N, C-alpha and C positions, 0 to 999 in steps of 0.2 A: 741315561746315554745307554743305546740300545742298537748292539751292531748286527740282529738277527732281522730277519724278513718281516718276521712280527712282534707282537709284545707277549703271544702266548704260544704255549706247544701244546697242541692238541693230539696231531700225529703226525707220524716223522716227515709227509708230504708238505709240514708249513714251512721244510729246509729246505735251502738248497746244496749241493755241492761245498758252493764256498761255505756257506752258515757250518756245515756237519765239519770241514777243515778246519776252521776256526774256533770250533769249540772243542773237538779233539785236542789240537795244538793249545790251547790254554788251559785246559784239564791237565795236560802233559806237563805246564809248566808248575802248574798247583800241585802235582803230587810231591814235591818237594816238601810244602809245606805240613804234608802228613805225615811227614820223616821225623820231623821235628819234635826237642820236648815241648816246646810252647806251639800249640797249634792252632795258632791263632791269627786272623788279618782285620784289620777296621773297615775292611770295603763294605759292608752292609750294616753298619754301626747307626742306630737311628730307625733301621727298617724292620718291620714286621713279616713275617713269614707264618701262614698256617699251614697245618698240614691237616687236611680234612680228610681222614681214612675212613668213611663207611663200610667198608670190608676190612677183613682180617689182613694186614699184613707184620710182618717182622724187617727183613732186609731194606725194603724199600721205603718205610716211613722212617727207621731209623737212622737209614743212610741220608736222607732229604734234612732231617732234624739235627744229626752231626756236621753236614755239610755246613746248613746254615750258620750255625753256633760257630762253626771256623772262620767263616766270615763276618761275626760280629751280632749278628742276627737277632731281634728279639723274637725269641720260637713258640708258637702256643699250638699243641696238640689234641684234636679231637677226634674222638673215634665214635664209633656208631652208637656203642653202649652208651657213651654220655653224650651226646649230642643230643639238641632238641627234636630231633627226627624220629626217635623213640615215642614221643609225646603227639605226634602226629604233625611236627614240622613239614613243609614242603622244603624241598632244595630250594627251588627261587625265594623263598622267606630266607633260610638260612644264607644264601648269598646276600640278600640284601641287608643283614642284619653284620655281617663280617664287613661287607663296604661300608657301612655306618659307622662302625669301629676303625675303620682306616687301615686296615693292612694294607701290605705292598706288593706280598706275592700268594698267592693260594694254590695248595698241591691238593689236588681231590680225587680220592680211589674211592671208585663207586662201582657196583654191581652191573647198572647198566650203560650201554653206550650211549654217548652223549651227553653224559653229564658234565665233561667239564666243559661243553659248549654253551650248558644253561647257565653256569658259571661266567664265562666270559660277558653273557647277556645282560647280567645282574649286576655287576661290580667293575669299577676301575682298575683293579688290581690286575696285574700279568698272573695270569692263570698257568700251570703245566700239570699235563692229565699225567698222574700217578697209575693210570691203570683202570680202562671201564668198559667192564662187562668182556665179551669177545671180539672189542673193537683193535685197540691200540694200548702200547704201551711204551712210548716214544725215549723215554731216557734210559728204558733197559736196552734199547735197541741202542743206544749211544755206547754206553758203557761195553755193550759186546763188540761194539765197530772199535773201540779204542783199545780193548782187551787184542784184540786183534792185529791192529797196526801196530801196538808198544810190541809185538811177539816177530812178527815177520814184517815190520817196517813198511807195509802195505797194506791195500784193501785190493787194488787192481787185481784182478787174475786169480785170486783167491778161489778153490772151489771148496763151498760149505754145504753141508749134506745136514739136514735138520730133520730129528728123528722123533715121532712118537704122535700128539694131540694136535694135529695141527688144527683141527676144524674149529676148537675151542679155543687157542691160545691167542692172548693177544701181543704176546712175546713173539712167536710166528707173524702175527698182525703187523707189526713194525719192522720186524729185522729184514723179512724176506725184500719189503722196496727199497729199504736202507742199503742191501747189499746190492740190489740192482743198481740204483742212482751212483752206486760209489765203485761200481763197475767189477762185482765178484758174480761170480757164477754158483747158483744155489741148485738145490735137488732137495726133496723132502720125501720120507719113507712113511708112510704109516697103511695101516690097514685101512681099505676102500670106506667104512663106517668112520674113520677119523681123517678123511680129508675133506676141506670143503668143496663144491661144485665148480668152481673154476679157478683153481690153484694156479692157473696161468697167469692172471690178470695179476697174481701178486709177483711174478718174475719169476718163477721155478718151474724145473721139470719133475716127474712122479717116478719114481722107482718103488718096486716091489722088494726088491731083491738087496737085502744091506750086507750082506757076505760080499754080494760082485763088487757093491761101491766100496764100500770100505778103502781098499788099497789106493785111489783115486782121490782121498779125499786131505785138504789141509786142514778144515775145522771139522771135527765130526761135534754139533751142538743136540743135545738130546734134552726133551722135554718130559713132563711127568704129564701121567695122565689124569686132566680136569673133570675127575667124578662130581666136584660139588659145581659143574656147568653142563651135566647132559641130563638129559631128559629121561634117558632109558640106558640100560647097558647095552655100547655098541662092539663088547668082546665078551667070550663065549667065559674067559676066565684072564686073571690078572698073570697067572704061571703058564697060559699058552702066548699070554702078548711079551713075555719073557723070555719064552723062546726064541720067539721070531722076530721080536725086534729089540730086547735088552742086550747090553755090552757087557759081558764077562771074559775069562782070560782069553779065552779061545777066540773070541773077537778081538782083543786089545791086540793079537798077535797078527791079525791082517790089516793093521792101522796101518799108512809108511812110517818110518823114522820119525819123520819131520813134523807129523801131524799132531793137534792137542785135542782136548774134550773139551767142553764148555757144556755150562747146564745155569740154566737163571735161578735154581733152587723155587721152594724147597726140595729134595731129591726124596724121591721113593725107594731107599736102599734095598737092594734087591729085584728090583723090578727094571724100572729103567737103566739101571746101574750097580754093579756087583759091586763090593768091599774092595776087590782088587783094584774095579776100573775108578772109585773113587781114591786110592791109594795112591796111582800110579804119579808121576812126576808129569804126565800130560796133559792131567786134570788141572783144568788154571782156574777153576769154578770160584777159588778165594779168590783170585786176583780178580776178577769179576767183580766180586762185591767190596776188595779195594778200591776199583776202578771207579765202582757208584758215588762215592764221596766226591774223589776228584772232578765227575764230569759231572754231577750235579750242583757243585761249587762254581764251575765254570759257567753251567748254564745261568745261574740266578746272577752271577757277576755280569754276565754279558746283557742279561735284561734290564736289571734296574741299578746297576754300578754305575757310581760318579752323580751327579747333581741328582735332587729331585725334581720329578716332573712337576711343571708348572709351579715351580718356586718363586718366592717375591724376587724380583729384582734388585 
């Protein structure tokens, strides 16, 4: 029983406005489960969910695992160091092996863009992109939308400023089109070396003056420098970056009283956000972590909840 536009979620463009609204509303109803003493539903009992994380992850992998277990699915975690890829097995062969084992949902994180699409061509399971290279991270965008909507009660009309390494960020690659789709306005702030060539295609305007932008924002969304995805250093130093684009006590004072701060994690403490900016009540990064479980529960429920496909009559 799938109520989504597609069997898979490879990029945010796979979803319509109605799909996103339905996922966020379902996640809202599932948040209550995470408050219970016994955090369990039988929805995916008998289903198998594979977390194929061939790139390091803490929040996303753990969030998917907890979400699957709270829906009573059997979960299998495969990391880069424990998969046959270290022996030279191709991603195609890995996908075909998982398909033969009969998994129902496969979540993949990979350093190369397009890896999730490769899985869809070689297995029958529903595939969720858990982050592929510098391309997209659609479930992060969904949990970010959820966090904003829970706080403001709406998405349409919000002004979101995304600050940091836009060029290498799969978070920005998903969040910017998602915000445009849901009627929000986006402005990106970064040095020219950390901007993509056509950021306008993602639905955002560009500013180089963080101080002037801060009072106009509803949401300040900070990104870390993606040093692991950069061929060469795009900045003279992290100290200079922090002076120009980091948020500390002074810039906290420039935000409007109702504005919130978000960050997908992990945070480079003292670089993009100071300890004061992390400690303020405006900072909802831990709300984002909690939202991730509910949103991923909702997504898996809507993808494969109900009767098994092709079940015998």
